[in-house]
PDB file of N, CA, C, O and CB in Angstrom:
ATOM      1  N   MET A   1     106.641 121.143  94.099  1.00  0.00           N
ATOM      2  CA  MET A   1     105.469 120.416  94.539  1.00  0.00           C
ATOM      3  C   MET A   1     104.648 121.345  95.426  1.00  0.00           C
ATOM      4  O   MET A   1     105.190 122.026  96.296  1.00  0.00           O
ATOM      5  CB  MET A   1     105.860 119.107  95.293  1.00  0.00           C
ATOM      6  N   ALA A   2     103.368 121.368  95.204  1.00  0.00           N
ATOM      7  CA  ALA A   2     102.473 122.202  95.991  1.00  0.00           C
ATOM      8  C   ALA A   2     101.802 121.354  97.065  1.00  0.00           C
ATOM      9  O   ALA A   2     101.153 120.351  96.768  1.00  0.00           O
ATOM     10  CB  ALA A   2     101.416 122.883  95.089  1.00  0.00           C
ATOM     11  N   LEU A   3     101.965 121.765  98.294  1.00  0.00           N
ATOM     12  CA  LEU A   3     101.348 121.061  99.407  1.00  0.00           C
ATOM     13  C   LEU A   3     100.503 122.031 100.208  1.00  0.00           C
ATOM     14  O   LEU A   3     100.838 123.209 100.330  1.00  0.00           O
ATOM     15  CB  LEU A   3     102.413 120.398 100.301  1.00  0.00           C
ATOM     16  N   SER A   4      99.410 121.534 100.751  1.00  0.00           N
ATOM     17  CA  SER A   4      98.571 122.395 101.586  1.00  0.00           C
ATOM     18  C   SER A   4      99.303 122.733 102.876  1.00  0.00           C
ATOM     19  O   SER A   4     100.342 122.146 103.181  1.00  0.00           O
ATOM     20  CB  SER A   4      97.215 121.714 101.895  1.00  0.00           C
ATOM     21  N   GLU A   5      98.765 123.669 103.622  1.00  0.00           N
ATOM     22  CA  GLU A   5      99.375 124.069 104.892  1.00  0.00           C
ATOM     23  C   GLU A   5      99.470 122.895 105.859  1.00  0.00           C
ATOM     24  O   GLU A   5     100.371 122.843 106.696  1.00  0.00           O
ATOM     25  CB  GLU A   5      98.578 125.205 105.531  1.00  0.00           C
ATOM     26  N   ARG A   6      98.553 121.970 105.742  1.00  0.00           N
ATOM     27  CA  ARG A   6      98.582 120.793 106.610  1.00  0.00           C
ATOM     28  C   ARG A   6      99.895 120.029 106.471  1.00  0.00           C
ATOM     29  O   ARG A   6     100.378 119.440 107.438  1.00  0.00           O
ATOM     30  CB  ARG A   6      97.408 119.871 106.290  1.00  0.00           C
ATOM     31  N   TYR A   7     100.468 120.039 105.278  1.00  0.00           N
ATOM     32  CA  TYR A   7     101.701 119.305 105.012  1.00  0.00           C
ATOM     33  C   TYR A   7     102.901 120.230 104.812  1.00  0.00           C
ATOM     34  O   TYR A   7     103.900 119.834 104.212  1.00  0.00           O
ATOM     35  CB  TYR A   7     101.524 118.431 103.791  1.00  0.00           C
ATOM     36  N   ALA A   8     102.804 121.433 105.303  1.00  0.00           N
ATOM     37  CA  ALA A   8     103.861 122.429 105.108  1.00  0.00           C
ATOM     38  C   ALA A   8     105.215 121.952 105.602  1.00  0.00           C
ATOM     39  O   ALA A   8     106.239 122.293 105.008  1.00  0.00           O
ATOM     40  CB  ALA A   8     103.496 123.711 105.810  1.00  0.00           C
ATOM     41  N   LYS A   9     105.245 121.169 106.678  1.00  0.00           N
ATOM     42  CA  LYS A   9     106.528 120.725 107.229  1.00  0.00           C
ATOM     43  C   LYS A   9     107.281 119.803 106.268  1.00  0.00           C
ATOM     44  O   LYS A   9     108.475 119.570 106.455  1.00  0.00           O
ATOM     45  CB  LYS A   9     106.304 120.012 108.556  1.00  0.00           C
ATOM     46  N   TYR A  10     106.611 119.281 105.252  1.00  0.00           N
ATOM     47  CA  TYR A  10     107.264 118.392 104.293  1.00  0.00           C
ATOM     48  C   TYR A  10     107.754 119.112 103.035  1.00  0.00           C
ATOM     49  O   TYR A  10     108.341 118.478 102.158  1.00  0.00           O
ATOM     50  CB  TYR A  10     106.317 117.292 103.901  1.00  0.00           C
ATOM     51  N   ARG A  11     107.529 120.394 102.933  1.00  0.00           N
ATOM     52  CA  ARG A  11     107.923 121.131 101.724  1.00  0.00           C
ATOM     53  C   ARG A  11     109.426 121.098 101.480  1.00  0.00           C
ATOM     54  O   ARG A  11     109.869 121.073 100.332  1.00  0.00           O
ATOM     55  CB  ARG A  11     107.461 122.569 101.822  1.00  0.00           C
ATOM     56  N   GLU A  12     110.191 121.100 102.523  1.00  0.00           N
ATOM     57  CA  GLU A  12     111.650 121.105 102.396  1.00  0.00           C
ATOM     58  C   GLU A  12     112.238 119.704 102.477  1.00  0.00           C
ATOM     59  O   GLU A  12     113.456 119.562 102.585  1.00  0.00           O
ATOM     60  CB  GLU A  12     112.265 121.978 103.472  1.00  0.00           C
ATOM     61  N   TYR A  13     111.426 118.688 102.430  1.00  0.00           N
ATOM     62  CA  TYR A  13     111.883 117.304 102.538  1.00  0.00           C
ATOM     63  C   TYR A  13     112.669 116.956 101.289  1.00  0.00           C
ATOM     64  O   TYR A  13     112.122 116.950 100.186  1.00  0.00           O
ATOM     65  CB  TYR A  13     110.687 116.324 102.734  1.00  0.00           C
ATOM     66  N   ASP A  14     113.951 116.667 101.459  1.00  0.00           N
ATOM     67  CA  ASP A  14     114.789 116.397 100.291  1.00  0.00           C
ATOM     68  C   ASP A  14     115.489 115.043 100.351  1.00  0.00           C
ATOM     69  O   ASP A  14     116.416 114.796  99.580  1.00  0.00           O
ATOM     70  CB  ASP A  14     115.817 117.482 100.147  1.00  0.00           C
ATOM     71  N   VAL A  15     115.064 114.171 101.250  1.00  0.00           N
ATOM     72  CA  VAL A  15     115.648 112.846 101.349  1.00  0.00           C
ATOM     73  C   VAL A  15     114.881 111.904 100.425  1.00  0.00           C
ATOM     74  O   VAL A  15     113.661 111.777 100.523  1.00  0.00           O
ATOM     75  CB  VAL A  15     115.626 112.332 102.817  1.00  0.00           C
ATOM     76  N   VAL A  16     115.598 111.259  99.544  1.00  0.00           N
ATOM     77  CA  VAL A  16     114.962 110.335  98.612  1.00  0.00           C
ATOM     78  C   VAL A  16     114.785 108.989  99.311  1.00  0.00           C
ATOM     79  O   VAL A  16     115.755 108.430  99.822  1.00  0.00           O
ATOM     80  CB  VAL A  16     115.803 110.182  97.301  1.00  0.00           C
ATOM     81  N   PRO A  17     113.560 108.459  99.340  1.00  0.00           N
ATOM     82  CA  PRO A  17     113.342 107.150  99.967  1.00  0.00           C
ATOM     83  C   PRO A  17     114.172 106.069  99.277  1.00  0.00           C
ATOM     84  O   PRO A  17     114.326 106.085  98.056  1.00  0.00           O
ATOM     85  CB  PRO A  17     111.848 106.775  99.926  1.00  0.00           C
ATOM     86  N   LYS A  18     114.697 105.146 100.048  1.00  0.00           N
ATOM     87  CA  LYS A  18     115.534 104.079  99.509  1.00  0.00           C
ATOM     88  C   LYS A  18     114.723 102.871  99.066  1.00  0.00           C
ATOM     89  O   LYS A  18     115.274 101.946  98.469  1.00  0.00           O
ATOM     90  CB  LYS A  18     116.551 103.654 100.536  1.00  0.00           C
ATOM     91  N   GLY A  19     113.425 102.864  99.347  1.00  0.00           N
ATOM     92  CA  GLY A  19     112.600 101.740  98.921  1.00  0.00           C
ATOM     93  C   GLY A  19     112.771 100.514  99.795  1.00  0.00           C
ATOM     94  O   GLY A  19     112.695  99.386  99.308  1.00  0.00           O
ATOM     95  N   LEU A  20     113.001 100.725 101.077  1.00  0.00           N
ATOM     96  CA  LEU A  20     113.176  99.612 102.000  1.00  0.00           C
ATOM     97  C   LEU A  20     111.943  99.470 102.876  1.00  0.00           C
ATOM     98  O   LEU A  20     111.115 100.379 102.950  1.00  0.00           O
ATOM     99  CB  LEU A  20     114.435  99.808 102.866  1.00  0.00           C
ATOM    100  N   GLY A  21     111.826  98.351 103.526  1.00  0.00           N
ATOM    101  CA  GLY A  21     110.754  98.153 104.499  1.00  0.00           C
ATOM    102  C   GLY A  21     109.369  98.236 103.897  1.00  0.00           C
ATOM    103  O   GLY A  21     109.068  97.583 102.898  1.00  0.00           O
ATOM    104  N   VAL A  22     108.527  99.049 104.520  1.00  0.00           N
ATOM    105  CA  VAL A  22     107.128  99.179 104.113  1.00  0.00           C
ATOM    106  C   VAL A  22     107.024  99.712 102.684  1.00  0.00           C
ATOM    107  O   VAL A  22     106.214  99.216 101.901  1.00  0.00           O
ATOM    108  CB  VAL A  22     106.371 100.105 105.081  1.00  0.00           C
ATOM    109  N   LEU A  23     107.825 100.707 102.338  1.00  0.00           N
ATOM    110  CA  LEU A  23     107.790 101.261 100.980  1.00  0.00           C
ATOM    111  C   LEU A  23     108.094 100.181  99.951  1.00  0.00           C
ATOM    112  O   LEU A  23     107.437 100.115  98.911  1.00  0.00           O
ATOM    113  CB  LEU A  23     108.793 102.422 100.842  1.00  0.00           C
ATOM    114  N   ASN A  24     109.063  99.353 100.223  1.00  0.00           N
ATOM    115  CA  ASN A  24     109.413  98.266  99.311  1.00  0.00           C
ATOM    116  C   ASN A  24     108.258  97.293  99.154  1.00  0.00           C
ATOM    117  O   ASN A  24     107.950  96.869  98.040  1.00  0.00           O
ATOM    118  CB  ASN A  24     110.654  97.530  99.808  1.00  0.00           C
ATOM    119  N   ALA A  25     107.618  96.938 100.253  1.00  0.00           N
ATOM    120  CA  ALA A  25     106.496  95.998 100.196  1.00  0.00           C
ATOM    121  C   ALA A  25     105.340  96.565  99.376  1.00  0.00           C
ATOM    122  O   ALA A  25     104.732  95.846  98.583  1.00  0.00           O
ATOM    123  CB  ALA A  25     106.014  95.656 101.611  1.00  0.00           C
ATOM    124  N   VAL A  26     105.041  97.824  99.558  1.00  0.00           N
ATOM    125  CA  VAL A  26     103.929  98.448  98.832  1.00  0.00           C
ATOM    126  C   VAL A  26     104.238  98.543  97.344  1.00  0.00           C
ATOM    127  O   VAL A  26     103.382  98.222  96.521  1.00  0.00           O
ATOM    128  CB  VAL A  26     103.630  99.845  99.398  1.00  0.00           C
ATOM    129  N   THR A  27     105.435  98.975  96.983  1.00  0.00           N
ATOM    130  CA  THR A  27     105.762  99.112  95.564  1.00  0.00           C
ATOM    131  C   THR A  27     105.918  97.742  94.897  1.00  0.00           C
ATOM    132  O   THR A  27     105.574  97.582  93.726  1.00  0.00           O
ATOM    133  CB  THR A  27     107.050  99.932  95.392  1.00  0.00           C
ATOM    134  N   ARG A  28     106.423  96.776  95.619  1.00  0.00           N
ATOM    135  CA  ARG A  28     106.594  95.430  95.050  1.00  0.00           C
ATOM    136  C   ARG A  28     105.240  94.773  94.787  1.00  0.00           C
ATOM    137  O   ARG A  28     105.033  94.175  93.730  1.00  0.00           O
ATOM    138  CB  ARG A  28     107.433  94.545  95.998  1.00  0.00           C
ATOM    139  N   GLU A  29     104.328  94.883  95.735  1.00  0.00           N
ATOM    140  CA  GLU A  29     103.012  94.246  95.614  1.00  0.00           C
ATOM    141  C   GLU A  29     102.018  95.084  94.807  1.00  0.00           C
ATOM    142  O   GLU A  29     101.032  94.560  94.291  1.00  0.00           O
ATOM    143  CB  GLU A  29     102.442  93.979  96.993  1.00  0.00           C
ATOM    144  N   ASN A  30     102.280  96.367  94.704  1.00  0.00           N
ATOM    145  CA  ASN A  30     101.419  97.303  93.973  1.00  0.00           C
ATOM    146  C   ASN A  30      99.971  97.265  94.487  1.00  0.00           C
ATOM    147  O   ASN A  30      99.016  97.267  93.710  1.00  0.00           O
ATOM    148  CB  ASN A  30     101.448  96.980  92.472  1.00  0.00           C
ATOM    149  N   ARG A  31      99.844  97.232  95.804  1.00  0.00           N
ATOM    150  CA  ARG A  31      98.525  97.272  96.438  1.00  0.00           C
ATOM    151  C   ARG A  31      98.674  97.853  97.836  1.00  0.00           C
ATOM    152  O   ARG A  31      99.776  97.858  98.384  1.00  0.00           O
ATOM    153  CB  ARG A  31      97.878  95.853  96.491  1.00  0.00           C
ATOM    154  N   PRO A  32      97.597  98.338  98.417  1.00  0.00           N
ATOM    155  CA  PRO A  32      97.663  98.918  99.760  1.00  0.00           C
ATOM    156  C   PRO A  32      98.142  97.889 100.787  1.00  0.00           C
ATOM    157  O   PRO A  32      97.915  96.688 100.636  1.00  0.00           O
ATOM    158  CB  PRO A  32      96.290  99.469 100.168  1.00  0.00           C
ATOM    159  N   LEU A  33      98.795  98.375 101.814  1.00  0.00           N
ATOM    160  CA  LEU A  33      99.288  97.523 102.887  1.00  0.00           C
ATOM    161  C   LEU A  33      98.688  98.007 104.197  1.00  0.00           C
ATOM    162  O   LEU A  33      98.821  99.180 104.546  1.00  0.00           O
ATOM    163  CB  LEU A  33     100.845  97.529 102.947  1.00  0.00           C
ATOM    164  N   ARG A  34      98.035  97.119 104.918  1.00  0.00           N
ATOM    165  CA  ARG A  34      97.422  97.477 106.193  1.00  0.00           C
ATOM    166  C   ARG A  34      98.201  96.807 107.316  1.00  0.00           C
ATOM    167  O   ARG A  34      98.377  95.588 107.338  1.00  0.00           O
ATOM    168  CB  ARG A  34      95.919  97.063 106.233  1.00  0.00           C
ATOM    169  N   LEU A  35      98.664  97.637 108.246  1.00  0.00           N
ATOM    170  CA  LEU A  35      99.414  97.152 109.393  1.00  0.00           C
ATOM    171  C   LEU A  35      98.821  97.716 110.670  1.00  0.00           C
ATOM    172  O   LEU A  35      98.308  98.834 110.689  1.00  0.00           O
ATOM    173  CB  LEU A  35     100.898  97.526 109.274  1.00  0.00           C
ATOM    174  N   THR A  36      98.895  96.937 111.734  1.00  0.00           N
ATOM    175  CA  THR A  36      98.536  97.482 113.037  1.00  0.00           C
ATOM    176  C   THR A  36      99.698  98.341 113.509  1.00  0.00           C
ATOM    177  O   THR A  36     100.789  98.269 112.943  1.00  0.00           O
ATOM    178  CB  THR A  36      98.204  96.347 114.070  1.00  0.00           C
ATOM    179  N   ALA A  37      99.485  99.143 114.526  1.00  0.00           N
ATOM    180  CA  ALA A  37     100.562  99.975 115.071  1.00  0.00           C
ATOM    181  C   ALA A  37     101.716  99.102 115.525  1.00  0.00           C
ATOM    182  O   ALA A  37     102.879  99.454 115.327  1.00  0.00           O
ATOM    183  CB  ALA A  37     100.053 100.838 116.241  1.00  0.00           C
ATOM    184  N   GLU A  38     101.405  97.973 116.129  1.00  0.00           N
ATOM    185  CA  GLU A  38     102.445  97.058 116.602  1.00  0.00           C
ATOM    186  C   GLU A  38     103.257  96.487 115.447  1.00  0.00           C
ATOM    187  O   GLU A  38     104.483  96.417 115.526  1.00  0.00           O
ATOM    188  CB  GLU A  38     101.824  95.922 117.407  1.00  0.00           C
ATOM    189  N   GLU A  39     102.581  96.079 114.376  1.00  0.00           N
ATOM    190  CA  GLU A  39     103.278  95.552 113.202  1.00  0.00           C
ATOM    191  C   GLU A  39     104.173  96.613 112.577  1.00  0.00           C
ATOM    192  O   GLU A  39     105.297  96.319 112.171  1.00  0.00           O
ATOM    193  CB  GLU A  39     102.272  95.038 112.169  1.00  0.00           C
ATOM    194  N   LEU A  40     103.684  97.828 112.500  1.00  0.00           N
ATOM    195  CA  LEU A  40     104.475  98.912 111.933  1.00  0.00           C
ATOM    196  C   LEU A  40     105.720  99.185 112.754  1.00  0.00           C
ATOM    197  O   LEU A  40     106.791  99.419 112.194  1.00  0.00           O
ATOM    198  CB  LEU A  40     103.644 100.169 111.827  1.00  0.00           C
ATOM    199  N   GLN A  41     105.598  99.160 114.057  1.00  0.00           N
ATOM    200  CA  GLN A  41     106.755  99.386 114.930  1.00  0.00           C
ATOM    201  C   GLN A  41     107.793  98.284 114.788  1.00  0.00           C
ATOM    202  O   GLN A  41     108.980  98.539 114.994  1.00  0.00           O
ATOM    203  CB  GLN A  41     106.309  99.488 116.384  1.00  0.00           C
ATOM    204  N   GLN A  42     107.392  97.086 114.449  1.00  0.00           N
ATOM    205  CA  GLN A  42     108.320  95.972 114.294  1.00  0.00           C
ATOM    206  C   GLN A  42     108.972  95.941 112.915  1.00  0.00           C
ATOM    207  O   GLN A  42     109.927  95.194 112.704  1.00  0.00           O
ATOM    208  CB  GLN A  42     107.602  94.669 114.544  1.00  0.00           C
ATOM    209  N   THR A  43     108.477  96.732 111.984  1.00  0.00           N
ATOM    210  CA  THR A  43     109.018  96.778 110.631  1.00  0.00           C
ATOM    211  C   THR A  43     110.317  97.558 110.606  1.00  0.00           C
ATOM    212  O   THR A  43     110.376  98.684 111.100  1.00  0.00           O
ATOM    213  CB  THR A  43     108.009  97.398 109.664  1.00  0.00           C
ATOM    214  N   PRO A  44     111.360  96.970 110.034  1.00  0.00           N
ATOM    215  CA  PRO A  44     112.659  97.699 109.968  1.00  0.00           C
ATOM    216  C   PRO A  44     112.590  98.921 109.074  1.00  0.00           C
ATOM    217  O   PRO A  44     113.585  99.629 108.916  1.00  0.00           O
ATOM    218  CB  PRO A  44     113.768  96.774 109.458  1.00  0.00           C
TER     219      PRO A  44
END
């Protein structure tokens, strides 16, 4: 995967997401999810 220098720290990222929490909600609903900072912090 080619990433710009801005995202260089993610080039070695090798953890596969488990599809829990916010990721699960986004993939299940298949639409963008908008959360406030407070809501995001409360998400498991």
